[in-house]
N, C-alpha and C positions, 0 to 999 in steps of 0.2 A: 504494500499500500504505500504509494509515494504521494507525496502531496504537493500539487504545481500550483503556483500562484497564477491566477487567472492573468493579471497584468506582469509579464516577465520583464524586470528593468535592470537587471545587474549586467553590466557592461564588461567587467575584467572580473573573472572568478576563478577559483581553484578548487578542486573537489576536496571534501572533507567527510572523513569516515571518523566516528567515535565509539570509543568502548566505555561499558559503564559498569562498575563494581560496586559493594557496600562503602566505599570511601569516596565514591564520585564517578566523574568521567574523565577520561584522560584521551589525548588524541592520538590518533596512527596515522602517518603519513601515507598517503594513497599512491603518490607517485605520478599523479595527473594533475592538468590545470584547467579542467572542465568542471562546471558545476554537476554535482551528484544529486539525482531525484530520487532514487529508489535503492533499498537494500533488503536482503532476505537471507536467512540463514536456515539450512536443512538441520543442524545439530551443532554440537560445540565446536566443530573444525571447519565445515565446510560452508562457505556463505558467496553472496554476488552482490555486487553494486553496479549501476547503470547511470548514464548522465549526458550531457550534451556531446554532439558529434560524434555519436555511435559508441562511446566508452562504456565496455562492459570489462569488469574488474573481478577476478575469482581469488577467494582465499582459501586455502587448506589448513590454516594453523589458528583458528579461531578469530582471524582478523588482524594478526600481527603484520602480515606481510601480504600484499596484493599483487596480482599478475594480470597484465590487459590483456584481454581476449579479443581476436579478430572476429566480430559478428557480420562483417561483410556490409556494413552501412556507415554512412555518416550523418543520419539523421538522429535528433534528440530524442534520446530514449527516457522514458518517466517511470516505467514500474517494471519488476521482474517477481515472478512466482516459480518457485521450485515445489515438487511433490515428492521428489526424493534426489539422491545424489546425480541422476543420470538425466531426469525429466523436467524440463523447465521451460517457460515462455517469458518474452519480453515484448512490451509495447512500446509505442513513441510517435513522435511527429506532431507538435502541437499545431503549426500552421501549413495546412494542406494534407494530402492523402498520407495516410498512416502508415506504419509497418508493424506487423506481428511475426517475430522471430521465434524459432521452436528448436530445442535441443533434445536428443534423446541418448547422447553419449558424454553427458556431463560436461557440455560447452565445448568440446573438441571441434564440434562443427555445428553451424548454424542454417536452417533452412527457413526460407520466407513462406508465410502461409497466406493465401488468399482471403481478405477481409470485405468482400463486398463494397470496397470503395469507400470504406468509412473513413473518416476525418479526425483529427485531434483526439486519438485514443490516448487515454491517460491512466488506467488503472487495469490490472487483469486480475482474476482469481480463479484458481480450480480446488475441486474439492476432491478429485482422484485424477489417473492418468486420461480420462476421457472428458468429465464434465468440467467445463469453465466457463467464464464470462469476462467480455471487456467492455469497458464504456469509454465514451467521450462525445462528441458532437459540436455544433457550430450554433451561432445565433438563429439558424434556419432550420436546423433538424438536429435531433439528439440521436445518438447511437449506443444502443445496447445489442451486443453481438453474443450469441450463444453457441456452443459446440457440445457435440455429444460424441466425438470421435476424436478427442486431443488435437482438434484445431484442423484435421483435413478438410472439414467444412464448417464454415461459420454462417449461421442464419442470423437475420436481424429480427428483433423482438421489439414490437411496438410499445410505447410508454404513456401515451395520451398526452403527452407534454412535450410539443415539438420545438419550442424555442428555449433550450438551454444547453450548456455544455456541463456534461457530467465529469466529477474529479475523481470519484472513489467508488469502488464496487467490493462488498463483502456479503459472503454467503457463510450461513451457519451450517447447513446441510443442503441437499440437492434441492429443497423447496423453498426455504426460508431465505431471504436475500434482501440487501439494502443497498442504494446508492443515493449519493449526494453531489452537489454541485453550485453551480453559478446562480445567484438571485434565490437564495433559499431553497434550492430544489432538494427535496427528500422523496425518494421513490422506494416502495415497498412491494415484495413479492411474495407469495404462499405457496406458489405452485411452479417454483423453477424458471419464473419468468415469463410464462405464458402470458400472464396479466400481470399488469404493475399498476399500482394505486399510489395518487400523491399523498404524501402526509404534510401537512400544514404547521409550521412552526413559527409562523407569524413572523418572519423575518426576511429581508431582502440580502442579508451579508451572504457573502460566498462561504460553502459549507465543504471545507478542503477535505475531510476524512471521516469515515465512519468506522467503527469496530464495534464487534460484539463477543462476549466470551462463551455465551450459550444463547437460549431461545429468549431469556429472561432480562438480562444485562446487557445494556449498550450504551455507546456514547458518540456523539457527533462535535467535531471541532470545526470552529468558524474563524473567519479572518477578522472578526472584531474582539477577540480575546474572549469568546463565551464558548461554554462547554454544555451542551445538551446530552442530558442522562435519563434513561429509562430503566425502570426495575420491574416491569409489567409486559415485557415484549413489544414496545412501541406504543402501546395503548394511550400512554401518556408521557409527557417529556418534562423534566425541571431544566430550568436554566441557572446555570452558575457562572459567575466571573472567575478568570484565572490571573488577572493582571499582564498578560502577554497582548501585544496589538493585533498581532496576526499568528494564528497557529496553523501548520501545515500538517501536523500528525499527532494521533492519539492511539496509544497502545495500552492493554492492562493485561496482567496476568492472573487476576482472579477479580472476585465482585469489589474488592477495597483498593489494591494496589494497581497503581498506572501511572502513565507519564505523558506529558504533551510536549510538542518542541514547535518552535517558531523563529520569529526574529530573536538571535543572539542570545537564545536562553532555553533550558531545558526545566520544564516544573513537574513535581511529582504530588501524588495524593496517597493518602492511606485510609480513605473513608469514603472511596467510591467516587470521587469526584466533586463531591460537595465543597471542600477546603483544598487549597493549592499553595504549594510552598515551593521556593526556588531550590532547585537541586544544586549539588556541588559541582559548577562549572568553572573553568577558569578560561574559556575561550569566547572570541566575539565573532563568531559566526551564525549563520543562518542554517538551522537544521530542518530539512525537507521530508524526512523520512526515518522512522523508528522500528527495530524489531527486537522483540525479547524472545529469549527460551524460557527463562523463569524469572524470579524476582530478583536474581543476583547476576543473570548474564544478559546482557543486551548491546545493541550497535545502534548507531545514527548516522545519517548521512547528509550531506548538503554542501555550503559553501556560501561565497557572498561577501561584500565589503568592498574596500577601494581596490586593493591590490591582496589578493587572497590565493589560499592553497587550497586545493581538493581537499576536502576534509571528511574523515572517518573518525569517530569516536566510538569507544568501546567501554562496556562495562565489565572489566576483567584484568588481573594484573598480568603482567609481561616480565616482571622481575621475580626470579627464584633463587632462594639462596644456594650458596654451594653446599654439597653434602656434609653435613657434620662432622662424620668420621675423618674429614680432612684437616679439620681445624677445632681442637679441642679447646683453644683459649680464645679470648677477644683480641682482635688485632692491636697491636700497640699504636701504629700509625696509619696516616691516610695512604693509600697505595693503589695505582692502577698499573695493572700487569698488561704485558703484550698478547695480544689477540691469539687465539689458538683454533683450528691450524691458521699458519701463515706462511706463504701465501694461501688464499682459500678460495673456493668456489663451491655452491655461491654462500654458504653458511659458515658462520665462524662465532666463537664465544669470546666475550670481554669479560674479564673478572677484574672486581675492584675490592678494597678492604677499607672499612671506615671504623676509628676506633670508638666512636660514640655516635648517638643518635644525630643524624644530620638530614638536611634537605639536598636531595641530589638530583642533578641533570645530567643525562649523557647523551650527546649529540655526535652525528657524523656528518663529515664534509666532504666536498670533493676537493680536487686539485686546486680550483680556483676561489675556495674558500665560500662556496655555496652550501647552505645546510641541505641535507638530503634526507636525514631522519633523525628523530627524536626517540630515542630508544627508553629514556626515563626522563619524564618533565615534572620538575620540581616536586618529587616525592619525598616525603619523610620515611627514613628507613633507620631501623636499631643498628646499634653497633654489630659488625659481622662482615662477613666475607659474601659477596654476592657475583651471581653470573648472569649476564644478559645477552642472548642471541640476537646477532644480526644477520638479516637474509637480503643477499644483494642478488636476488633472481634477476630484477629487472634492469640492473645497471651494467654499463660496459666495462670491460678491463681496465685497470690502472689503479693508481695509487688514493689512497682515501685515508681521512684522518679522522681519529674519535677522540672527544675530549670529554673529561670527568670534571663535572664543577660540585663541590661540596661545601656547606655551610652549616658548622654544629647549630644547633637548635638553639645554645645558648649564645650564639654570635660570637663566641670567644676565639674560635678557630675557623680557620677557611682552607681549602686547596684546590687547585688547578692542575691539570695534567693533560697532555697533548700526546697522543702516540700514532704512527702512520701503520697502515697495513695494506697489503696488495692482494686485489682481486686479479686471478688469473682463470679464465674461462678459455 
């Protein structure tokens, strides 16, 4: 479920992917410079992100490192959905004829599926390998497409609401589904899309995203900072303010715990969306989409700003202590060791020691001094020895530098060290 602002106005963007854990969110560099709109994970390891100019990214390590995949298109891609490690779909292109991409080999190859000339497809959802929906539309016609054979054939389902653009679609099962969009559009089906009925929330704001955890509990996110919540399967809706001007994504893991994301912020709730608070974020980027496996593991994707980076954030730690059997005592000094192996291809380990609790940052730079990865971003670590893995899968051979910056929490000691390493492919 990716959420696209109806008016796209960022001119210089770099994609963002983010990771979340119970200590908050941290940034994972995607390696790309295009805005990312959609993110989806199959399990703790395997995930996908899509964005501008045909960008398709794949992760197999929980989102710590991302590989650029060729999908055969340069159109903007807005949403991605997988049902297992092998089978997935991507939709996109907001201005003009859309594209539907399909893979059944884990993204090694992608084929284009016929979509009946649909325009501005923005969201896609499958409940199994055969049954799925995608939505979009223009100011003159709305599109809801349905397939029962994995996308080999797509048919148009009528909505009775001809003049809006739908931005999100979500199905609870093969009968019950929801779609939201521009101008306060909310559509509901109880027969797999054979018939769609309009739900009136008495608003004209753009409703960017819809999410249900079961037939009873659901949420809709709007672009004026409003969350709509139902606890009776959509028969009635409560309106709650979030404090975010524009929200692009909403995701819940149970009836109480959920997140919303939008301009420069991620917020969270512990009471089903009645009240919201800012989550622990240290970035100033727009988050366009969210995906969670459970209450402790999630990701976000987006970008934006003046001169920005492709952005992925994650809810999960990347730093792991070196095996205790190697070090029986607390280190006496700050130290950054030479990476091993070196030269390496494409993965290497960087080990460092800190004698007391400190704020740690570990960065990687190329030969001209450009930052290409931030392995640890101002994290507080206890005294000990740590190992962090660097994956240079998407980089070319050459000399790179890694830098450790440590500041003791009492601010009495600081340490900086830089070492070089050689990537040889």
